[in-house]
PDB file of N, CA, C and O in Angstrom:
ATOM      1  N   MET A   1     -14.803  -5.167  12.420  1.00  0.00           N
ATOM      2  CA  MET A   1     -15.169  -3.811  11.822  1.00  0.00           C
ATOM      3  C   MET A   1     -15.850  -3.993  10.568  1.00  0.00           C
ATOM      4  O   MET A   1     -15.407  -4.835   9.786  1.00  0.00           O
ATOM      5  N   GLN A   2     -16.900  -3.294  10.263  1.00  0.00           N
ATOM      6  CA  GLN A   2     -17.684  -3.466   9.062  1.00  0.00           C
ATOM      7  C   GLN A   2     -17.006  -2.764   7.981  1.00  0.00           C
ATOM      8  O   GLN A   2     -16.212  -1.845   8.180  1.00  0.00           O
ATOM      9  N   GLN A   3     -17.315  -3.187   6.897  1.00  0.00           N
ATOM     10  CA  GLN A   3     -16.785  -2.802   5.514  1.00  0.00           C
ATOM     11  C   GLN A   3     -16.982  -1.282   5.278  1.00  0.00           C
ATOM     12  O   GLN A   3     -18.106  -0.847   5.525  1.00  0.00           O
ATOM     13  N   LEU A   4     -16.142  -0.512   4.880  1.00  0.00           N
ATOM     14  CA  LEU A   4     -16.225   0.938   4.786  1.00  0.00           C
ATOM     15  C   LEU A   4     -16.693   1.210   3.255  1.00  0.00           C
ATOM     16  O   LEU A   4     -16.154   0.547   2.368  1.00  0.00           O
ATOM     17  N   ALA A   5     -17.520   2.012   2.980  1.00  0.00           N
ATOM     18  CA  ALA A   5     -17.864   2.598   1.545  1.00  0.00           C
ATOM     19  C   ALA A   5     -16.765   3.342   1.098  1.00  0.00           C
ATOM     20  O   ALA A   5     -15.956   3.788   1.911  1.00  0.00           O
ATOM     21  N   ASP A   6     -16.637   3.543  -0.234  1.00  0.00           N
ATOM     22  CA  ASP A   6     -15.533   4.321  -0.723  1.00  0.00           C
ATOM     23  C   ASP A   6     -15.513   5.869  -0.221  1.00  0.00           C
ATOM     24  O   ASP A   6     -14.494   6.503   0.050  1.00  0.00           O
ATOM     25  N   GLU A   7     -16.710   6.294  -0.160  1.00  0.00           N
ATOM     26  CA  GLU A   7     -16.871   7.847   0.343  1.00  0.00           C
ATOM     27  C   GLU A   7     -16.172   7.959   1.890  1.00  0.00           C
ATOM     28  O   GLU A   7     -15.476   8.910   2.243  1.00  0.00           O
ATOM     29  N   GLN A   8     -16.492   6.831   2.703  1.00  0.00           N
ATOM     30  CA  GLN A   8     -16.071   6.735   3.996  1.00  0.00           C
ATOM     31  C   GLN A   8     -14.434   6.688   4.196  1.00  0.00           C
ATOM     32  O   GLN A   8     -13.763   7.271   5.048  1.00  0.00           O
ATOM     33  N   LYS A   9     -14.004   5.799   3.128  1.00  0.00           N
ATOM     34  CA  LYS A   9     -12.651   5.624   3.089  1.00  0.00           C
ATOM     35  C   LYS A   9     -11.784   6.977   2.533  1.00  0.00           C
ATOM     36  O   LYS A   9     -10.645   7.229   2.926  1.00  0.00           O
ATOM     37  N   LYS A  10     -12.388   7.646   1.735  1.00  0.00           N
ATOM     38  CA  LYS A  10     -11.982   8.900   1.291  1.00  0.00           C
ATOM     39  C   LYS A  10     -11.839  10.044   2.410  1.00  0.00           C
ATOM     40  O   LYS A  10     -10.847  10.749   2.597  1.00  0.00           O
ATOM     41  N   ILE A  11     -13.087  10.069   3.130  1.00  0.00           N
ATOM     42  CA  ILE A  11     -13.046  11.017   4.119  1.00  0.00           C
ATOM     43  C   ILE A  11     -11.963  10.797   5.326  1.00  0.00           C
ATOM     44  O   ILE A  11     -11.375  11.743   5.848  1.00  0.00           O
ATOM     45  N   LEU A  12     -11.790   9.551   5.671  1.00  0.00           N
ATOM     46  CA  LEU A  12     -10.906   9.188   6.564  1.00  0.00           C
ATOM     47  C   LEU A  12      -9.482   9.411   6.090  1.00  0.00           C
ATOM     48  O   LEU A  12      -8.671   9.927   6.859  1.00  0.00           O
ATOM     49  N   PHE A  13      -9.171   9.081   4.974  1.00  0.00           N
ATOM     50  CA  PHE A  13      -7.745   9.256   4.457  1.00  0.00           C
ATOM     51  C   PHE A  13      -7.549  10.819   4.352  1.00  0.00           C
ATOM     52  O   PHE A  13      -6.509  11.298   4.805  1.00  0.00           O
ATOM     53  N   GLN A  14      -8.465  11.606   3.798  1.00  0.00           N
ATOM     54  CA  GLN A  14      -8.198  12.945   3.683  1.00  0.00           C
ATOM     55  C   GLN A  14      -8.029  13.653   5.048  1.00  0.00           C
ATOM     56  O   GLN A  14      -7.139  14.493   5.186  1.00  0.00           O
ATOM     57  N   ILE A  15      -8.874  13.329   6.066  1.00  0.00           N
ATOM     58  CA  ILE A  15      -8.471  13.847   7.437  1.00  0.00           C
ATOM     59  C   ILE A  15      -7.196  13.522   7.812  1.00  0.00           C
ATOM     60  O   ILE A  15      -6.432  14.407   8.196  1.00  0.00           O
ATOM     61  N   LYS A  16      -6.814  12.222   7.746  1.00  0.00           N
ATOM     62  CA  LYS A  16      -5.598  11.587   8.129  1.00  0.00           C
ATOM     63  C   LYS A  16      -4.487  12.480   7.471  1.00  0.00           C
ATOM     64  O   LYS A  16      -3.556  12.970   8.111  1.00  0.00           O
ATOM     65  N   LYS A  17      -4.682  12.634   6.161  1.00  0.00           N
ATOM     66  CA  LYS A  17      -3.430  13.511   5.382  1.00  0.00           C
ATOM     67  C   LYS A  17      -3.296  14.925   5.989  1.00  0.00           C
ATOM     68  O   LYS A  17      -2.202  15.451   6.195  1.00  0.00           O
ATOM     69  N   ARG A  18      -4.553  15.536   6.278  1.00  0.00           N
ATOM     70  CA  ARG A  18      -4.405  16.921   6.865  1.00  0.00           C
ATOM     71  C   ARG A  18      -3.872  16.998   8.269  1.00  0.00           C
ATOM     72  O   ARG A  18      -3.292  18.009   8.665  1.00  0.00           O
ATOM     73  N   GLN A  19      -4.077  15.862   9.082  1.00  0.00           N
ATOM     74  CA  GLN A  19      -3.473  15.762  10.302  1.00  0.00           C
ATOM     75  C   GLN A  19      -1.850  15.538  10.235  1.00  0.00           C
ATOM     76  O   GLN A  19      -1.009  16.019  10.995  1.00  0.00           O
ATOM     77  N   ASP A  20      -1.654  14.693   9.140  1.00  0.00           N
ATOM     78  CA  ASP A  20       0.022  14.568   8.889  1.00  0.00           C
ATOM     79  C   ASP A  20       0.574  15.941   8.568  1.00  0.00           C
ATOM     80  O   ASP A  20       1.582  16.354   9.142  1.00  0.00           O
ATOM     81  N   GLU A  21      -0.033  16.611   7.711  1.00  0.00           N
ATOM     82  CA  GLU A  21       0.439  17.884   7.264  1.00  0.00           C
ATOM     83  C   GLU A  21       0.564  19.089   8.524  1.00  0.00           C
ATOM     84  O   GLU A  21       1.395  19.996   8.553  1.00  0.00           O
ATOM     85  N   HIS A  22      -0.388  18.843   9.425  1.00  0.00           N
ATOM     86  CA  HIS A  22      -0.548  19.980  10.362  1.00  0.00           C
ATOM     87  C   HIS A  22      -0.268  19.418  11.803  1.00  0.00           C
ATOM     88  O   HIS A  22      -0.891  19.901  12.748  1.00  0.00           O
ATOM     89  N   GLY A  23       0.608  18.456  11.996  1.00  0.00           N
ATOM     90  CA  GLY A  23       0.963  17.881  13.108  1.00  0.00           C
ATOM     91  C   GLY A  23      -0.063  17.447  14.049  1.00  0.00           C
ATOM     92  O   GLY A  23      -0.143  17.929  15.179  1.00  0.00           O
ATOM     93  N   ARG A  24      -0.940  16.443  13.555  1.00  0.00           N
ATOM     94  CA  ARG A  24      -1.986  15.873  14.337  1.00  0.00           C
ATOM     95  C   ARG A  24      -3.099  16.878  14.834  1.00  0.00           C
ATOM     96  O   ARG A  24      -3.844  16.559  15.762  1.00  0.00           O
ATOM     97  N   GLU A  25      -3.205  18.218  14.134  1.00  0.00           N
ATOM     98  CA  GLU A  25      -4.377  19.002  14.294  1.00  0.00           C
ATOM     99  C   GLU A  25      -5.614  18.383  13.970  1.00  0.00           C
ATOM    100  O   GLU A  25      -5.589  17.505  13.107  1.00  0.00           O
ATOM    101  N   SER A  26      -6.664  18.676  14.494  1.00  0.00           N
ATOM    102  CA  SER A  26      -7.940  18.079  14.068  1.00  0.00           C
ATOM    103  C   SER A  26      -8.572  18.828  12.857  1.00  0.00           C
ATOM    104  O   SER A  26      -8.174  19.968  12.617  1.00  0.00           O
ATOM    105  N   SER A  27      -9.452  18.305  12.145  1.00  0.00           N
ATOM    106  CA  SER A  27     -10.105  18.862  11.018  1.00  0.00           C
ATOM    107  C   SER A  27     -11.494  19.219  11.574  1.00  0.00           C
ATOM    108  O   SER A  27     -12.215  18.502  12.268  1.00  0.00           O
ATOM    109  N   THR A  28     -11.756  20.607  11.085  1.00  0.00           N
ATOM    110  CA  THR A  28     -13.006  21.208  11.845  1.00  0.00           C
ATOM    111  C   THR A  28     -14.120  21.344  10.606  1.00  0.00           C
ATOM    112  O   THR A  28     -13.774  21.489   9.433  1.00  0.00           O
ATOM    113  N   MET A  29     -15.278  21.285  10.972  1.00  0.00           N
ATOM    114  CA  MET A  29     -16.470  21.578   9.972  1.00  0.00           C
ATOM    115  C   MET A  29     -17.699  22.009  10.790  1.00  0.00           C
ATOM    116  O   MET A  29     -17.853  21.643  11.956  1.00  0.00           O
ATOM    117  N   LEU A  30     -18.506  22.744  10.183  1.00  0.00           N
ATOM    118  CA  LEU A  30     -19.557  23.089  10.897  1.00  0.00           C
ATOM    119  C   LEU A  30     -20.462  21.847  11.383  1.00  0.00           C
ATOM    120  O   LEU A  30     -20.675  20.894  10.634  1.00  0.00           O
ATOM    121  N   MET A  31     -20.969  21.924  12.666  1.00  0.00           N
ATOM    122  CA  MET A  31     -21.727  20.961  13.218  1.00  0.00           C
ATOM    123  C   MET A  31     -22.935  20.458  12.454  1.00  0.00           C
ATOM    124  O   MET A  31     -23.265  19.273  12.464  1.00  0.00           O
ATOM    125  N   SER A  32     -23.684  21.558  11.684  1.00  0.00           N
ATOM    126  CA  SER A  32     -24.748  21.329  10.873  1.00  0.00           C
ATOM    127  C   SER A  32     -24.345  20.560   9.602  1.00  0.00           C
ATOM    128  O   SER A  32     -25.149  19.769   9.109  1.00  0.00           O
ATOM    129  N   ALA A  33     -23.245  20.740   9.101  1.00  0.00           N
ATOM    130  CA  ALA A  33     -22.823  19.948   8.006  1.00  0.00           C
ATOM    131  C   ALA A  33     -22.496  18.581   8.462  1.00  0.00           C
ATOM    132  O   ALA A  33     -22.875  17.643   7.761  1.00  0.00           O
ATOM    133  N   PHE A  34     -21.819  18.344   9.586  1.00  0.00           N
ATOM    134  CA  PHE A  34     -21.654  17.140  10.055  1.00  0.00           C
ATOM    135  C   PHE A  34     -22.809  16.312  10.272  1.00  0.00           C
ATOM    136  O   PHE A  34     -22.769  15.115   9.988  1.00  0.00           O
ATOM    137  N   LYS A  35     -23.883  16.881  10.776  1.00  0.00           N
ATOM    138  CA  LYS A  35     -25.001  16.261  11.119  1.00  0.00           C
ATOM    139  C   LYS A  35     -25.814  15.719   9.762  1.00  0.00           C
ATOM    140  O   LYS A  35     -26.393  14.637   9.660  1.00  0.00           O
ATOM    141  N   GLU A  36     -25.714  16.627   8.883  1.00  0.00           N
ATOM    142  CA  GLU A  36     -26.339  16.471   7.410  1.00  0.00           C
ATOM    143  C   GLU A  36     -25.726  15.095   6.951  1.00  0.00           C
ATOM    144  O   GLU A  36     -26.426  14.313   6.308  1.00  0.00           O
ATOM    145  N   GLN A  37     -24.515  14.816   7.255  1.00  0.00           N
ATOM    146  CA  GLN A  37     -23.767  13.701   6.678  1.00  0.00           C
ATOM    147  C   GLN A  37     -23.425  12.501   7.680  1.00  0.00           C
ATOM    148  O   GLN A  37     -22.565  11.642   7.491  1.00  0.00           O
ATOM    149  N   ILE A  38     -24.270  12.618   8.780  1.00  0.00           N
ATOM    150  CA  ILE A  38     -24.005  11.642   9.948  1.00  0.00           C
ATOM    151  C   ILE A  38     -24.123  10.166   9.408  1.00  0.00           C
ATOM    152  O   ILE A  38     -23.461   9.330  10.022  1.00  0.00           O
ATOM    153  N   ASP A  39     -24.884   9.733   8.334  1.00  0.00           N
ATOM    154  CA  ASP A  39     -25.060   8.477   7.915  1.00  0.00           C
ATOM    155  C   ASP A  39     -23.747   7.852   7.222  1.00  0.00           C
ATOM    156  O   ASP A  39     -23.458   6.656   7.195  1.00  0.00           O
ATOM    157  N   THR A  40     -22.944   9.025   6.615  1.00  0.00           N
ATOM    158  CA  THR A  40     -21.412   8.709   6.102  1.00  0.00           C
ATOM    159  C   THR A  40     -20.616   8.555   7.266  1.00  0.00           C
ATOM    160  O   THR A  40     -19.942   7.525   7.281  1.00  0.00           O
ATOM    161  N   TYR A  41     -20.512   9.341   8.288  1.00  0.00           N
ATOM    162  CA  TYR A  41     -19.583   9.532   9.290  1.00  0.00           C
ATOM    163  C   TYR A  41     -19.950   8.421  10.444  1.00  0.00           C
ATOM    164  O   TYR A  41     -19.022   8.004  11.136  1.00  0.00           O
ATOM    165  N   ALA A  42     -21.139   7.985  10.644  1.00  0.00           N
ATOM    166  CA  ALA A  42     -21.452   6.928  11.627  1.00  0.00           C
ATOM    167  C   ALA A  42     -20.675   5.796  11.733  1.00  0.00           C
ATOM    168  O   ALA A  42     -20.282   5.393  12.828  1.00  0.00           O
ATOM    169  N   PRO A  43     -20.375   5.153  10.517  1.00  0.00           N
ATOM    170  CA  PRO A  43     -19.569   3.865  10.749  1.00  0.00           C
ATOM    171  C   PRO A  43     -18.205   3.955  11.143  1.00  0.00           C
ATOM    172  O   PRO A  43     -17.627   3.093  11.804  1.00  0.00           O
ATOM    173  N   LEU A  44     -17.581   5.258  10.630  1.00  0.00           N
ATOM    174  CA  LEU A  44     -16.308   5.696  11.240  1.00  0.00           C
ATOM    175  C   LEU A  44     -16.129   5.814  12.621  1.00  0.00           C
ATOM    176  O   LEU A  44     -15.201   5.368  13.296  1.00  0.00           O
ATOM    177  N   LEU A  45     -17.236   6.542  13.025  1.00  0.00           N
ATOM    178  CA  LEU A  45     -17.363   6.900  14.648  1.00  0.00           C
ATOM    179  C   LEU A  45     -17.577   5.484  15.355  1.00  0.00           C
ATOM    180  O   LEU A  45     -16.796   5.165  16.252  1.00  0.00           O
ATOM    181  N   ASP A  46     -18.545   4.680  15.005  1.00  0.00           N
ATOM    182  CA  ASP A  46     -18.807   3.491  15.593  1.00  0.00           C
ATOM    183  C   ASP A  46     -17.666   2.589  15.746  1.00  0.00           C
ATOM    184  O   ASP A  46     -17.520   1.962  16.796  1.00  0.00           O
ATOM    185  N   SER A  47     -16.790   2.475  14.701  1.00  0.00           N
ATOM    186  CA  SER A  47     -15.777   1.559  14.656  1.00  0.00           C
ATOM    187  C   SER A  47     -14.307   2.128  15.329  1.00  0.00           C
ATOM    188  O   SER A  47     -13.233   1.530  15.386  1.00  0.00           O
ATOM    189  N   GLY A  48     -14.611   3.346  15.764  1.00  0.00           N
ATOM    190  CA  GLY A  48     -13.369   3.901  16.473  1.00  0.00           C
ATOM    191  C   GLY A  48     -12.294   4.417  15.674  1.00  0.00           C
ATOM    192  O   GLY A  48     -11.186   4.740  16.103  1.00  0.00           O
ATOM    193  N   LEU A  49     -12.700   4.477  14.454  1.00  0.00           N
ATOM    194  CA  LEU A  49     -11.592   5.036  13.422  1.00  0.00           C
ATOM    195  C   LEU A  49     -11.421   6.516  13.566  1.00  0.00           C
ATOM    196  O   LEU A  49     -10.343   7.059  13.322  1.00  0.00           O
ATOM    197  N   LEU A  50     -12.480   7.167  13.961  1.00  0.00           N
ATOM    198  CA  LEU A  50     -12.766   8.601  13.839  1.00  0.00           C
ATOM    199  C   LEU A  50     -13.507   8.988  15.129  1.00  0.00           C
ATOM    200  O   LEU A  50     -14.403   8.255  15.548  1.00  0.00           O
ATOM    201  N   THR A  51     -13.143  10.179  15.808  1.00  0.00           N
ATOM    202  CA  THR A  51     -13.767  10.665  16.843  1.00  0.00           C
ATOM    203  C   THR A  51     -14.086  12.042  16.406  1.00  0.00           C
ATOM    204  O   THR A  51     -13.608  12.521  15.377  1.00  0.00           O
ATOM    205  N   TYR A  52     -14.984  12.745  17.277  1.00  0.00           N
ATOM    206  CA  TYR A  52     -15.205  14.191  17.130  1.00  0.00           C
ATOM    207  C   TYR A  52     -15.459  14.740  18.477  1.00  0.00           C
ATOM    208  O   TYR A  52     -15.797  14.047  19.436  1.00  0.00           O
ATOM    209  N   GLU A  53     -15.252  16.225  18.508  1.00  0.00           N
ATOM    210  CA  GLU A  53     -15.799  16.931  19.830  1.00  0.00           C
ATOM    211  C   GLU A  53     -16.435  18.083  19.230  1.00  0.00           C
ATOM    212  O   GLU A  53     -16.073  18.600  18.172  1.00  0.00           O
ATOM    213  N   ARG A  54     -17.507  18.504  20.033  1.00  0.00           N
ATOM    214  CA  ARG A  54     -18.228  19.592  19.517  1.00  0.00           C
ATOM    215  C   ARG A  54     -17.824  20.798  20.294  1.00  0.00           C
ATOM    216  O   ARG A  54     -17.590  20.715  21.500  1.00  0.00           O
ATOM    217  N   PHE A  55     -17.731  21.980  19.593  1.00  0.00           N
ATOM    218  CA  PHE A  55     -17.296  23.155  20.164  1.00  0.00           C
ATOM    219  C   PHE A  55     -18.385  24.172  19.767  1.00  0.00           C
ATOM    220  O   PHE A  55     -18.898  24.162  18.648  1.00  0.00           O
ATOM    221  N   GLY A  56     -18.701  25.018  20.695  1.00  0.00           N
ATOM    222  CA  GLY A  56     -19.761  26.217  20.573  1.00  0.00           C
ATOM    223  C   GLY A  56     -21.145  25.574  20.504  1.00  0.00           C
ATOM    224  O   GLY A  56     -21.358  24.377  20.700  1.00  0.00           O
ATOM    225  N   SER A  57     -22.039  26.471  20.211  1.00  0.00           N
ATOM    226  CA  SER A  57     -23.428  26.000  20.246  1.00  0.00           C
ATOM    227  C   SER A  57     -24.064  26.903  19.140  1.00  0.00           C
ATOM    228  O   SER A  57     -23.476  27.832  18.587  1.00  0.00           O
ATOM    229  N   GLY A  58     -25.381  26.492  18.887  1.00  0.00           N
ATOM    230  CA  GLY A  58     -26.199  27.121  17.876  1.00  0.00           C
ATOM    231  C   GLY A  58     -25.690  26.826  16.402  1.00  0.00           C
ATOM    232  O   GLY A  58     -25.172  25.760  16.069  1.00  0.00           O
ATOM    233  N   LYS A  59     -25.884  27.799  15.648  1.00  0.00           N
ATOM    234  CA  LYS A  59     -25.661  27.675  14.230  1.00  0.00           C
ATOM    235  C   LYS A  59     -24.189  27.719  13.856  1.00  0.00           C
ATOM    236  O   LYS A  59     -23.758  27.299  12.782  1.00  0.00           O
ATOM    237  N   ASP A  60     -23.356  28.323  14.935  1.00  0.00           N
ATOM    238  CA  ASP A  60     -22.082  28.446  14.770  1.00  0.00           C
ATOM    239  C   ASP A  60     -21.197  27.312  15.400  1.00  0.00           C
ATOM    240  O   ASP A  60     -19.970  27.410  15.413  1.00  0.00           O
ATOM    241  N   ALA A  61     -21.866  26.230  15.924  1.00  0.00           N
ATOM    242  CA  ALA A  61     -21.128  24.996  16.497  1.00  0.00           C
ATOM    243  C   ALA A  61     -20.244  24.423  15.472  1.00  0.00           C
ATOM    244  O   ALA A  61     -20.563  24.401  14.283  1.00  0.00           O
ATOM    245  N   MET A  62     -19.148  23.963  15.920  1.00  0.00           N
ATOM    246  CA  MET A  62     -18.077  23.245  15.140  1.00  0.00           C
ATOM    247  C   MET A  62     -17.926  21.757  15.544  1.00  0.00           C
ATOM    248  O   MET A  62     -18.053  21.503  16.742  1.00  0.00           O
ATOM    249  N   ALA A  63     -17.702  20.873  14.793  1.00  0.00           N
ATOM    250  CA  ALA A  63     -17.170  19.606  14.953  1.00  0.00           C
ATOM    251  C   ALA A  63     -15.749  19.391  14.768  1.00  0.00           C
ATOM    252  O   ALA A  63     -15.288  19.628  13.651  1.00  0.00           O
ATOM    253  N   SER A  64     -15.049  19.014  15.610  1.00  0.00           N
ATOM    254  CA  SER A  64     -13.513  18.846  15.600  1.00  0.00           C
ATOM    255  C   SER A  64     -13.223  17.288  15.271  1.00  0.00           C
ATOM    256  O   SER A  64     -13.330  16.452  16.168  1.00  0.00           O
ATOM    257  N   LEU A  65     -12.894  16.965  14.100  1.00  0.00           N
ATOM    258  CA  LEU A  65     -12.729  15.440  13.664  1.00  0.00           C
ATOM    259  C   LEU A  65     -11.214  15.013  13.871  1.00  0.00           C
ATOM    260  O   LEU A  65     -10.297  15.666  13.374  1.00  0.00           O
ATOM    261  N   ILE A  66     -11.021  13.932  14.598  1.00  0.00           N
ATOM    262  CA  ILE A  66      -9.682  13.424  14.893  1.00  0.00           C
ATOM    263  C   ILE A  66      -9.572  12.009  14.419  1.00  0.00           C
ATOM    264  O   ILE A  66     -10.434  11.236  14.837  1.00  0.00           O
ATOM    265  N   VAL A  67      -8.614  11.524  13.580  1.00  0.00           N
ATOM    266  CA  VAL A  67      -8.513  10.244  13.124  1.00  0.00           C
ATOM    267  C   VAL A  67      -7.588   9.486  14.375  1.00  0.00           C
ATOM    268  O   VAL A  67      -6.463   9.865  14.700  1.00  0.00           O
ATOM    269  N   GLN A  68      -8.218   8.499  14.905  1.00  0.00           N
ATOM    270  CA  GLN A  68      -7.820   7.538  15.958  1.00  0.00           C
ATOM    271  C   GLN A  68      -6.686   6.813  15.531  1.00  0.00           C
ATOM    272  O   GLN A  68      -6.340   6.806  14.350  1.00  0.00           O
ATOM    273  N   PRO A  69      -6.029   6.143  16.506  1.00  0.00           N
ATOM    274  CA  PRO A  69      -4.931   5.265  16.141  1.00  0.00           C
ATOM    275  C   PRO A  69      -5.338   3.937  15.249  1.00  0.00           C
ATOM    276  O   PRO A  69      -4.554   3.390  14.473  1.00  0.00           O
ATOM    277  N   GLU A  70      -6.642   3.527  15.478  1.00  0.00           N
ATOM    278  CA  GLU A  70      -7.086   2.506  14.677  1.00  0.00           C
ATOM    279  C   GLU A  70      -7.427   3.038  13.261  1.00  0.00           C
ATOM    280  O   GLU A  70      -7.494   2.277  12.295  1.00  0.00           O
ATOM    281  N   GLY A  71      -7.618   4.242  13.183  1.00  0.00           N
ATOM    282  CA  GLY A  71      -7.899   4.827  11.825  1.00  0.00           C
ATOM    283  C   GLY A  71      -6.602   5.093  11.019  1.00  0.00           C
ATOM    284  O   GLY A  71      -6.591   5.116   9.788  1.00  0.00           O
ATOM    285  N   LEU A  72      -5.475   5.298  11.818  1.00  0.00           N
ATOM    286  CA  LEU A  72      -4.203   5.545  11.376  1.00  0.00           C
ATOM    287  C   LEU A  72      -3.631   4.179  10.794  1.00  0.00           C
ATOM    288  O   LEU A  72      -3.115   4.008   9.689  1.00  0.00           O
ATOM    289  N   ALA A  73      -3.833   3.306  11.741  1.00  0.00           N
ATOM    290  CA  ALA A  73      -3.450   1.767  11.206  1.00  0.00           C
ATOM    291  C   ALA A  73      -4.297   1.425   9.985  1.00  0.00           C
ATOM    292  O   ALA A  73      -3.774   0.712   9.129  1.00  0.00           O
ATOM    293  N   TYR A  74      -5.467   1.826   9.820  1.00  0.00           N
ATOM    294  CA  TYR A  74      -6.078   1.393   8.653  1.00  0.00           C
ATOM    295  C   TYR A  74      -5.581   2.206   7.434  1.00  0.00           C
ATOM    296  O   TYR A  74      -5.445   1.598   6.372  1.00  0.00           O
ATOM    297  N   CYS A  75      -5.335   3.347   7.485  1.00  0.00           N
ATOM    298  CA  CYS A  75      -4.827   4.257   6.500  1.00  0.00           C
ATOM    299  C   CYS A  75      -3.388   3.571   5.996  1.00  0.00           C
ATOM    300  O   CYS A  75      -3.187   3.334   4.805  1.00  0.00           O
ATOM    301  N   ILE A  76      -2.493   3.305   6.955  1.00  0.00           N
ATOM    302  CA  ILE A  76      -1.304   2.724   6.546  1.00  0.00           C
ATOM    303  C   ILE A  76      -1.452   1.381   5.854  1.00  0.00           C
ATOM    304  O   ILE A  76      -0.796   1.084   4.856  1.00  0.00           O
ATOM    305  N   LYS A  77      -2.353   0.571   6.435  1.00  0.00           N
ATOM    306  CA  LYS A  77      -2.611  -0.731   5.929  1.00  0.00           C
ATOM    307  C   LYS A  77      -3.017  -0.777   4.392  1.00  0.00           C
ATOM    308  O   LYS A  77      -2.626  -1.624   3.589  1.00  0.00           O
ATOM    309  N   HIS A  78      -3.831   0.239   4.140  1.00  0.00           N
ATOM    310  CA  HIS A  78      -4.667   0.367   2.853  1.00  0.00           C
ATOM    311  C   HIS A  78      -4.179   1.609   1.974  1.00  0.00           C
ATOM    312  O   HIS A  78      -4.901   2.113   1.113  1.00  0.00           O
ATOM    313  N   HIS A  79      -2.906   2.052   2.262  1.00  0.00           N
ATOM    314  CA  HIS A  79      -2.524   3.246   1.758  1.00  0.00           C
ATOM    315  C   HIS A  79      -2.661   3.327   0.220  1.00  0.00           C
ATOM    316  O   HIS A  79      -3.189   4.280  -0.355  1.00  0.00           O
ATOM    317  N   GLU A  80      -2.171   2.310  -0.357  1.00  0.00           N
ATOM    318  CA  GLU A  80      -2.238   2.414  -1.917  1.00  0.00           C
ATOM    319  C   GLU A  80      -3.600   2.488  -2.612  1.00  0.00           C
ATOM    320  O   GLU A  80      -3.891   3.203  -3.571  1.00  0.00           O
ATOM    321  N   GLU A  81      -4.468   1.527  -1.887  1.00  0.00           N
ATOM    322  CA  GLU A  81      -5.961   1.676  -2.198  1.00  0.00           C
ATOM    323  C   GLU A  81      -6.490   3.086  -2.060  1.00  0.00           C
ATOM    324  O   GLU A  81      -7.081   3.634  -2.990  1.00  0.00           O
ATOM    325  N   LEU A  82      -6.296   3.616  -1.005  1.00  0.00           N
ATOM    326  CA  LEU A  82      -6.845   4.977  -0.584  1.00  0.00           C
ATOM    327  C   LEU A  82      -6.176   6.008  -1.556  1.00  0.00           C
ATOM    328  O   LEU A  82      -6.872   6.842  -2.135  1.00  0.00           O
ATOM    329  N   GLU A  83      -4.982   5.950  -1.710  1.00  0.00           N
ATOM    330  CA  GLU A  83      -4.461   6.909  -2.782  1.00  0.00           C
ATOM    331  C   GLU A  83      -5.147   6.663  -4.149  1.00  0.00           C
ATOM    332  O   GLU A  83      -5.441   7.661  -4.807  1.00  0.00           O
ATOM    333  N   GLN A  84      -5.406   5.545  -4.600  1.00  0.00           N
ATOM    334  CA  GLN A  84      -5.932   5.437  -5.902  1.00  0.00           C
ATOM    335  C   GLN A  84      -7.446   5.927  -5.792  1.00  0.00           C
ATOM    336  O   GLN A  84      -7.945   6.437  -6.795  1.00  0.00           O
ATOM    337  N   LEU A  85      -8.167   5.806  -4.682  1.00  0.00           N
ATOM    338  CA  LEU A  85      -9.526   6.328  -4.599  1.00  0.00           C
ATOM    339  C   LEU A  85      -9.582   7.839  -4.703  1.00  0.00           C
ATOM    340  O   LEU A  85     -10.485   8.383  -5.339  1.00  0.00           O
ATOM    341  N   LEU A  86      -8.537   8.594  -4.028  1.00  0.00           N
ATOM    342  CA  LEU A  86      -8.541   9.833  -4.209  1.00  0.00           C
ATOM    343  C   LEU A  86      -8.354  10.434  -5.524  1.00  0.00           C
ATOM    344  O   LEU A  86      -9.011  11.409  -5.889  1.00  0.00           O
ATOM    345  N   GLN A  87      -7.390   9.817  -6.305  1.00  0.00           N
ATOM    346  CA  GLN A  87      -6.958  10.062  -7.562  1.00  0.00           C
ATOM    347  C   GLN A  87      -7.934   9.742  -8.602  1.00  0.00           C
ATOM    348  O   GLN A  87      -7.898  10.272  -9.712  1.00  0.00           O
ATOM    349  N   GLY A  88      -8.911   8.772  -8.207  1.00  0.00           N
ATOM    350  CA  GLY A  88      -9.867   8.300  -9.293  1.00  0.00           C
ATOM    351  C   GLY A  88     -11.064   9.003  -9.247  1.00  0.00           C
ATOM    352  O   GLY A  88     -11.958   8.754 -10.056  1.00  0.00           O
TER     353      GLY A  88
END
């Protein structure tokens, strides 16, 4: 797995925390916003830490983001570092 940038670590950890709070519910965002940030999300997707599903079409399409088991393991292993990133 390639090294993640701090922004990618924050994204992964924030989505994981939301899933913990909401019983593994996915996080959603507009597909257009997701595509605008695809360079940030691509390493998370390519490494299997995060997946997404597309719902709807056109300008109202949504991306449903889910942290995968590998992503959960990463967040557990690096929990202290990730907490510090969010607070810093």
